[in-house]
C-alpha positions in Angstrom: 47.3 6.6 -7.2 47.5 3.0 -5.9 48.5 4.2 -2.5 45.3 6.2 -2.2 43.1 3.2 -2.9 44.8 1.2 -0.2 43.8 3.9 2.3 40.3 4.5 0.8 39.2 0.8 0.9 39.7 0.3 4.6 37.9 3.6 5.3 35.0 2.5 3.1 34.8 -0.9 4.8 34.7 0.8 8.3 32.1 3.3 7.1 29.8 0.5 5.7 30.2 -1.5 8.9 29.3 1.4 11.1 26.3 2.3 8.8 25.1 -1.3 9.1 25.4 -1.1 12.9 23.4 2.1 13.0 20.6 0.7 10.9 20.4 -2.6 12.9 20.5 -0.8 16.2 17.7 1.6 15.2 15.5 -1.3 14.2 16.2 -3.0 17.5 15.2 0.2 19.3 11.7 0.1 17.9 9.3 -0.9 20.7 7.2 -4.0 20.3 3.8 -4.7 21.8 1.7 -7.8 22.2 -1.7 -8.5 20.6 -3.3 -7.9 24.0 -1.6 -4.6 24.5 -2.8 -3.5 21.0 -6.3 -4.7 21.8 -6.3 -2.4 24.8 -5.3 0.5 22.7 -7.9 0.1 20.0 -10.4 3.0 19.9 -7.8 5.5 21.1 -8.0 8.5 18.8 -4.2 8.9 19.1 -3.6 5.4 17.6 -2.9 4.7 14.0 -2.7 1.1 12.9 -1.0 0.2 9.6 -1.1 -3.2 8.1 2.1 -3.8 6.1 1.5 -7.3 4.9 1.9 -7.8 1.2 -1.0 -6.6 -0.9 -1.8 -10.2 -1.9 -1.9 -11.3 1.8 -4.0 -8.3 2.8 -6.6 -8.9 0.1 -6.9 -12.6 0.8 -7.1 -12.3 4.5 -10.3 -12.3 6.4 -8.5 -11.2 9.5 -8.0 -7.4 9.6 -7.8 -5.0 12.5 -10.9 -2.7 12.3 -9.8 0.8 11.4 -6.4 -0.3 10.2 -5.0 1.2 7.0 -3.0 -0.9 4.5 0.3 0.4 3.2 3.0 -1.2 1.0 6.0 -1.9 3.3 8.5 -1.5 0.5 7.1 2.0 -0.2 7.6 3.3 3.4 9.5 6.4 2.3 6.6 7.5 0.1 3.8 7.2 2.7 5.5 7.6 6.1 5.4 11.4 6.1 1.6 11.5 5.6 1.0 10.2 9.2 1.2 12.7 12.1 4.2 12.4 14.3 2.3 13.1 17.4 0.2 9.9 17.2 1.1 6.3 18.2 1.7 4.4 15.1 1.6 0.6 15.1 2.7 -1.4 12.1 1.7 -5.0 11.9 2.1 -7.9 9.5 1.4 -11.6 9.7 
């Protein structure tokens, strides 16, 4: 029994390491745009802008992108599927 745990632990460590690399590399692959690039895209019917600031920051702010929708960033898995995959989706925060 003890021998199996000596083998399982290194496999688990390697798996967790590789999973971490996959998550961080996928985040790094997300394209970024500048404010000016976004400004040039506004009005495009294929653009969806989502504000993911905290609710408190969003409510207090007087600076919001016209037409943007607010979503709770921590709840991504519950709202992401409602947006069409054939649109350009821009998430922004402060």
